[in-house]
C-alpha positions as CSV (number, residue, x, y, z in Angstrom):
1,X,-14.0,4.0,-11.0
2,X,-17.4,5.6,-11.4
3,X,-19.9,5.1,-8.2
4,X,-23.5,4.1,-8.8
5,X,-25.9,5.7,-5.9
6,X,-29.9,4.6,-6.0
7,X,-31.7,8.3,-5.0
8,X,-35.9,8.0,-5.5
9,X,-35.3,5.0,-7.6
10,X,-33.3,6.6,-10.3
11,X,-29.6,5.1,-10.2
12,X,-26.8,9.0,-10.3
13,X,-23.4,7.9,-11.8
14,X,-20.8,9.8,-9.4
15,X,-17.3,10.3,-11.2
16,X,-14.3,10.2,-9.2
17,X,-13.2,13.9,-8.2
18,X,-10.5,14.6,-11.5
19,X,-7.2,15.9,-9.8
20,X,-7.1,19.6,-10.0
21,X,-3.8,21.4,-12.6
22,X,-2.1,22.4,-9.1
23,X,-2.8,19.1,-7.3
24,X,-0.9,17.5,-10.3
25,X,0.6,20.0,-10.9
26,X,1.7,19.6,-7.2
27,X,2.6,15.5,-7.9
28,X,5.1,15.4,-10.9
29,X,6.7,18.3,-9.2
30,X,8.4,15.3,-7.4
31,X,9.3,13.5,-9.3
32,X,13.6,13.2,-8.5
33,X,16.4,14.4,-10.4
34,X,17.9,11.3,-11.4
35,X,21.5,13.3,-11.2
36,X,20.9,14.7,-8.1
37,X,18.6,13.0,-6.1
38,X,18.0,15.1,-3.4
39,X,16.4,17.8,-6.9
40,X,13.2,17.5,-7.6
41,X,12.1,18.7,-11.4
42,X,10.2,21.5,-9.5
43,X,13.6,22.8,-7.1
44,X,15.3,23.2,-10.1
45,X,12.0,24.6,-12.1
46,X,12.4,21.9,-15.3
47,X,8.9,21.4,-14.4
48,X,6.8,24.5,-16.6
49,X,3.9,24.2,-17.2
50,X,0.8,21.6,-17.0
51,X,-2.3,22.5,-19.4
52,X,-6.0,20.3,-20.2
53,X,-6.0,19.8,-23.7
54,X,-9.7,18.4,-24.0
55,X,-9.2,15.4,-21.6
56,X,-6.6,15.3,-21.5
57,X,-3.1,16.5,-19.4
58,X,-0.3,17.9,-21.1
59,X,2.8,18.2,-18.9
60,X,5.5,20.5,-20.2
61,X,9.3,20.3,-19.2
62,X,12.5,22.1,-20.6
63,X,15.7,20.3,-19.9
64,X,19.0,21.4,-18.1
65,X,20.7,21.2,-21.4
66,X,19.9,20.4,-24.3
67,X,20.6,16.7,-25.0
68,X,20.7,15.7,-20.7
69,X,20.9,12.2,-20.9
70,X,18.3,11.9,-17.6
71,X,15.7,14.1,-19.0
72,X,14.3,10.6,-20.3
73,X,13.9,9.1,-16.6
74,X,12.1,12.2,-16.2
75,X,9.6,11.7,-19.5
76,X,9.3,8.0,-18.2
77,X,8.6,9.1,-14.4
78,X,6.2,12.0,-15.5
79,X,4.1,9.4,-17.7
80,X,4.0,7.4,-14.5
81,X,3.5,8.9,-12.1
82,X,0.4,10.4,-14.4
83,X,-0.8,6.8,-14.5
84,X,-1.2,7.0,-10.7
85,X,-2.9,9.8,-10.4
86,X,-4.8,8.4,-13.0
87,X,-4.9,10.9,-15.3
88,X,-4.4,10.4,-19.3
89,X,-2.2,13.1,-20.0
90,X,1.7,13.0,-22.2
91,X,4.8,14.9,-21.2
92,X,5.8,17.6,-23.6
93,X,9.3,18.9,-24.4
94,X,9.9,22.4,-24.7
95,X,13.9,23.6,-25.2
96,X,12.7,26.6,-25.7
97,X,12.8,29.6,-23.8
98,X,16.3,27.8,-22.5
99,X,16.1,26.8,-19.4
100,X,18.5,28.9,-16.0
101,X,19.5,28.3,-13.1
102,X,18.1,31.1,-12.3
103,X,15.0,28.8,-13.0
104,X,15.9,27.0,-9.5
105,X,14.3,27.7,-6.4
106,X,15.9,28.6,-3.1
107,X,14.2,25.8,-1.4
108,X,16.6,23.3,-4.5
109,X,19.2,25.6,-3.3
110,X,19.6,24.9,-0.3
111,X,19.3,21.4,-0.1
112,X,22.3,21.5,-3.1
113,X,24.3,23.1,-0.7
114,X,23.0,20.5,2.9
115,X,23.8,18.2,-0.1
116,X,27.1,19.3,-0.7
117,X,27.2,20.3,-4.4
118,X,27.3,24.3,-4.1
119,X,24.3,25.6,-6.1
120,X,24.8,28.3,-8.3
121,X,25.1,31.9,-7.5
122,X,24.4,34.3,-10.4
123,X,21.4,36.1,-12.0
124,X,20.3,36.4,-15.5
125,X,19.1,39.5,-16.2
126,X,16.6,39.2,-19.1
127,X,19.1,39.3,-22.6
128,X,21.9,40.0,-20.2
129,X,24.7,38.4,-19.3
130,X,25.1,36.1,-16.2
131,X,26.6,37.7,-13.3
132,X,29.0,35.4,-11.4
133,X,31.3,35.7,-7.7
134,X,34.5,35.8,-7.9
135,X,33.8,32.9,-5.6
136,X,32.2,29.8,-4.6
137,X,32.0,29.1,-0.9
138,X,32.5,26.1,1.0
139,X,28.7,23.4,0.9
140,X,31.0,22.1,3.3
141,X,32.9,24.6,5.8
142,X,31.7,27.8,4.1
143,X,34.9,29.1,3.3
144,X,35.5,31.3,0.5
145,X,39.1,30.4,-0.1
146,X,38.2,27.6,-3.1
147,X,39.0,26.9,-6.7
148,X,37.7,25.2,-10.4
149,X,40.3,21.6,-10.1
150,X,37.7,21.5,-13.7
151,X,35.1,22.8,-15.4
152,X,33.5,20.1,-16.9
153,X,32.7,17.9,-12.8
154,X,30.8,14.3,-12.9
155,X,27.5,15.6,-14.9
156,X,27.0,18.7,-17.4
157,X,26.2,21.3,-15.4
158,X,27.9,21.1,-12.5
159,X,31.8,21.8,-12.8
160,X,35.1,20.6,-9.8
161,X,35.8,22.7,-7.0
162,X,38.0,21.8,-4.1
163,X,38.2,24.2,-0.8
164,X,41.6,25.4,0.4
165,X,40.6,25.0,3.7
166,X,39.2,21.7,4.5
167,X,40.9,21.1,1.3
168,X,37.9,18.8,1.1
169,X,36.6,18.6,-3.2
170,X,32.7,19.6,-4.6
171,X,30.9,20.2,-6.9
172,X,29.3,23.5,-7.7
173,X,26.3,23.4,-10.1
174,X,27.4,25.4,-13.0
175,X,25.9,29.8,-13.5
176,X,23.2,29.1,-17.0
């Protein structure tokens, strides 16, 4: 929306304030992961960049897994967010470098625990292997006495575990 003001018999066009890259990042960063709705794409580290190319804003995202079925919905939600900001933009998916759980925020890992999903525990040395714990703490009672039931959980990025103390099953977000 353009507003017009008259100043001493001269009409001046005032363009609406355009959002900064940082405010666009903040807005699209709030898009929820459809598979783990307590996490945002910023929490996950899926949101990789916001930049201007001429008059267009380009939002860059990286899937947690190539072929991740959530990416189509994430792309759509980012596009809707850009439209709500009245920003002409597009979403670009980048596969390299590959996503790693190291990109998850500490706040995101805490949200996983509160939601009942054990967060990833390892960290990847640059160019090296992922170090992992020998046990996964139960996100429900905190016990380290747990056992993996299946390497494959409710989504590709999770495995299924059970706590031997409280006997409750829980998901673990896999280390990558």
